Wavefront OBJ file of the C-alpha trace (Angstrom):
o trace
v -0.012 0.018 -0.004
v 1.366 3.407 -0.975
v 1.352 6.526 1.110
v -1.691 7.723 -0.900
v -3.375 4.363 -0.194
v -2.917 4.871 3.538
v -4.298 8.422 3.389
v -7.307 7.293 1.337
v -8.064 4.412 3.723
v -7.881 6.691 6.765
v -10.103 9.290 5.092
v -12.717 6.702 4.018
v -12.809 5.171 7.498
v -13.368 8.538 9.130
v -16.167 9.397 6.676
v -17.995 6.058 6.782
v -17.410 4.725 10.315
v -15.981 7.580 12.361
v -12.863 7.834 14.520
v -13.991 4.966 16.783
v -13.448 2.546 13.883
v -9.689 2.698 14.451
v -10.234 0.948 17.776
v -12.595 -1.785 16.537
v -11.767 -5.164 18.038
v -9.688 -3.654 20.835
v -11.161 -6.002 23.462
v -10.004 -9.022 21.466
v -6.694 -7.297 20.757
v -6.070 -6.928 24.518
v -6.817 -10.637 25.042
v -4.516 -11.590 22.223
v -1.618 -9.461 23.379
v -1.891 -10.588 26.992
v -1.260 -14.177 25.945
v 0.613 -14.017 22.657
v 3.010 -11.157 23.415
v 3.911 -12.321 26.896
v 4.751 -15.812 25.659
v 6.637 -14.826 22.470
v 8.817 -12.186 24.206
v 9.105 -13.803 27.648
v 9.845 -17.275 26.269
v 12.692 -16.133 23.973
v 15.419 -15.811 26.627
v 14.940 -19.261 28.273
v 14.686 -21.013 24.902
v 17.708 -19.172 23.535
v 19.738 -20.109 26.599
v 18.588 -23.747 26.365
v 19.818 -23.810 22.751
v 23.170 -22.353 23.823
v 22.684 -19.190 21.800
v 23.079 -16.614 24.555
v 26.581 -15.444 23.584
v 27.049 -12.462 21.284
v 28.790 -14.584 18.629
v 26.178 -17.395 18.651
v 24.791 -18.320 15.175
v 21.979 -16.100 14.008
v 19.888 -19.159 13.052
v 19.906 -20.438 16.643
v 18.599 -17.124 17.901
v 16.024 -17.155 15.096
v 14.975 -20.722 16.130
v 14.477 -19.592 19.732
v 12.277 -16.669 18.621
v 10.367 -18.918 16.218
v 9.695 -21.439 18.971
v 8.394 -18.927 21.535
v 6.349 -17.191 18.795
v 4.701 -20.361 17.604
v 3.705 -21.352 21.152
v 2.270 -17.894 21.756
v 0.328 -17.962 18.500
v -1.392 -21.233 19.395
v -2.609 -19.739 22.696
v -3.599 -16.410 21.129
v -5.264 -17.698 17.943
v -8.895 -17.578 19.203
v -8.459 -13.893 20.157
v -6.839 -13.238 16.797
v -9.786 -14.703 14.899
v -12.320 -12.649 16.858
v -10.206 -9.455 16.490
v -10.048 -9.904 12.725
v -13.773 -10.505 12.441
v -14.603 -7.485 14.587
v -12.320 -5.209 12.582
v -13.764 -6.388 9.282
v -17.392 -5.750 10.314
v -18.573 -2.475 8.772
v -22.088 -2.405 10.141
v -23.054 0.332 12.597
v -24.394 -2.177 15.123
v -21.327 -4.413 15.006
v -21.471 -7.160 17.652
v -19.154 -7.114 20.651
v -16.619 -9.698 21.682
v -19.015 -12.022 23.530
v -21.539 -12.004 20.629
v -18.803 -12.717 18.066
v -17.604 -15.629 20.170
v -21.134 -17.016 20.486
v -21.827 -16.771 16.742
v -18.489 -18.312 15.799
v -18.985 -21.211 18.206
v -22.571 -21.770 17.013
v -21.531 -21.854 13.327
v -18.226 -23.729 13.511
v -17.697 -25.063 17.033
v -14.362 -24.911 18.814
v -12.490 -25.420 15.525
v -13.745 -22.010 14.339
v -11.492 -20.320 16.894
v -8.495 -22.040 15.244
v -9.198 -21.098 11.658
v -5.982 -19.810 10.042
v -3.837 -21.533 12.690
v -1.343 -22.802 10.072
v -0.792 -19.310 8.705
v -0.688 -17.869 12.219
v 1.992 -20.280 13.399
v 4.049 -19.733 10.235
v 3.651 -15.982 10.641
v 4.605 -16.097 14.350
v 7.693 -18.189 13.584
v 8.915 -15.729 10.962
v 7.833 -12.611 12.885
v 9.235 -13.474 16.276
v 12.234 -15.289 14.836
v 13.159 -12.159 12.906
v 12.195 -9.784 15.697
v 14.145 -11.389 18.520
v 17.150 -12.570 16.500
v 17.663 -9.225 14.735
v 17.104 -7.402 18.038
v 19.621 -9.640 19.840
v 22.266 -9.226 17.131
v 21.544 -5.503 16.666
v 22.127 -4.881 20.375
v 25.627 -6.180 20.039
v 26.333 -4.121 16.890
v 24.790 -0.917 18.310
v 26.557 -1.367 21.627
v 29.961 -1.828 19.949
v 29.459 1.047 17.501
v 28.087 3.615 19.976
v 29.978 2.554 23.111
v 26.727 2.046 25.062
v 26.038 -0.991 27.203
v 23.505 -3.652 26.159
v 21.270 -2.478 29.015
v 21.323 1.161 27.931
v 17.811 2.341 26.863
v 19.409 3.968 23.820
v 20.831 0.602 22.709
v 17.445 -1.059 23.265
v 15.578 1.689 21.395
v 17.861 1.640 18.307
v 17.953 -2.149 18.177
v 14.176 -2.487 18.495
v 13.652 0.038 15.702
v 15.979 -1.917 13.411
v 14.152 -5.108 14.363
v 10.764 -3.543 13.555
v 11.808 -2.805 9.960
v 13.059 -6.325 9.236
v 9.976 -7.835 10.856
v 7.806 -5.970 8.379
v 9.873 -7.202 5.437
v 9.594 -10.864 6.395
v 6.065 -11.063 7.829
v 3.952 -9.012 5.362
v 3.104 -12.042 3.109
v 2.085 -14.135 6.150
v -0.023 -11.221 7.427
v -1.942 -11.139 4.160
v -2.620 -14.910 4.113
v -3.538 -14.983 7.808
v -6.035 -12.123 7.416
v -7.660 -13.747 4.362
v -8.074 -17.062 6.195
v -9.395 -15.537 9.417
v -11.757 -13.140 7.663
v -13.754 -15.869 5.898
v -17.538 -15.827 6.659
v -18.467 -17.951 9.651
v -20.861 -19.984 7.499
v -18.647 -20.403 4.439
v -15.096 -21.591 3.630
v -13.259 -19.724 0.855
v -9.818 -21.314 1.173
v -8.635 -24.842 1.928
v -5.794 -23.854 4.191
v -2.553 -21.914 3.987
v -1.234 -23.206 0.626
v -4.560 -22.856 -1.198
v -4.899 -19.249 0.047
v -1.355 -18.463 -1.112
v -1.984 -19.938 -4.589
v -5.304 -18.078 -5.003
v -3.777 -14.698 -4.048
v -0.816 -15.317 -6.361
v -3.060 -16.238 -9.316
v -5.509 -13.401 -8.798
v -3.280 -10.468 -7.769
v 0.343 -11.482 -8.306
v 3.309 -11.436 -5.874
v 3.076 -7.743 -4.957
v -0.290 -8.408 -3.333
v 1.550 -10.007 -0.444
v 3.056 -6.625 0.418
v -0.139 -4.607 0.447
v -0.308 -2.541 3.593
v 3.490 -2.605 4.075
v 3.656 0.946 5.459
v 0.784 0.608 7.935
v 2.294 -2.666 9.112
v 5.681 -1.050 9.546
v 4.025 1.937 11.323
v 2.466 -0.544 13.757
v 5.493 -2.834 14.226
v 8.148 -0.184 14.820
v 6.571 1.507 17.866
v 5.038 -1.732 19.182
v 8.365 -3.630 19.069
v 10.216 -0.664 20.602
v 7.779 -0.229 23.509
v 7.489 -4.008 24.124
v 11.235 -4.514 24.282
v 12.010 -1.360 26.225
v 9.398 -2.169 28.886
v 10.317 -5.873 28.968
v 14.035 -5.150 29.413
v 13.325 -2.667 32.206
v 11.099 -5.205 33.940
v 13.805 -7.859 33.676
v 16.370 -5.564 35.252
v 13.951 -4.428 37.971
v 13.227 -8.069 38.822
v 16.910 -8.944 39.080
v 17.150 -10.893 35.826
v 19.745 -10.407 33.109
v 18.701 -8.373 30.075
v 18.571 -10.140 26.692
l 1 2 3 4 5 6 7 8 9 10 11 12 13 14 15 16 17 18 19 20 21 22 23 24 25 26 27 28 29 30 31 32 33 34 35 36 37 38 39 40 41 42 43 44 45 46 47 48 49 50 51 52 53 54 55 56 57 58 59 60 61 62 63 64 65 66 67 68 69 70 71 72 73 74 75 76 77 78 79 80 81 82 83 84 85 86 87 88 89 90 91 92 93 94 95 96 97 98 99 100 101 102 103 104 105 106 107 108 109 110 111 112 113 114 115 116 117 118 119 120 121 122 123 124 125 126 127 128 129 130 131 132 133 134 135 136 137 138 139 140 141 142 143 144 145 146 147 148 149 150 151 152 153 154 155 156 157 158 159 160 161 162 163 164 165 166 167 168 169 170 171 172 173 174 175 176 177 178 179 180 181 182 183 184 185 186 187 188 189 190 191 192 193 194 195 196 197 198 199 200 201 202 203 204 205 206 207 208 209 210 211 212 213 214 215 216 217 218 219 220 221 222 223 224 225 226 227 228 229 230 231 232 233 234 235 236 237 238 239 240 241 242 243 244 245 246
């Protein structure tokens, strides 16, 4: 999505649904983040250490594997909230149902399995997103610390490293975001795609490879501050609790 595309989308939302539309699905988003984010960020350090990748010169792929593992576990726990958030955000009616009503309808139409629609894409996305996020952040901390002369615990090191991580996250995860959204946003009473691969093939045939990078700038605008705030707060909490920083 270009800059003009972002401006047009914002303008249309304000005209048709009002400013409150930017916070649609926030209840489900809170639920998702409380489970998914805490597991994907909090689980990285222990898994990284268990893989023996806690040194600054440890292979990048081991750090990536640690992030991918904690991300995939978090995505499994957070998937039901993700599905409901996506459905709430896609609903354009003025009397859009709340979280409880969405959950009831989804369960009535599809049962428990409905809360795990798009799970394949979500796990794949989480592996790539958190693997990139945590591995790039971990490596960037060493590079920034050496180049600037700051310690790894310095908030300036954390801020710069998290910003770098946010950009690379967007580059690697945009295609998975597109597929995940398509899968989760299917009608509750109809199935449009037969899983991750079928969705990928249909998008590729219909819109071409650039379709997987639609919304790149809004995704980056979301990831950069989110990653920075998450990691800054998490690192400060680690230090305040007497644990080593990442």
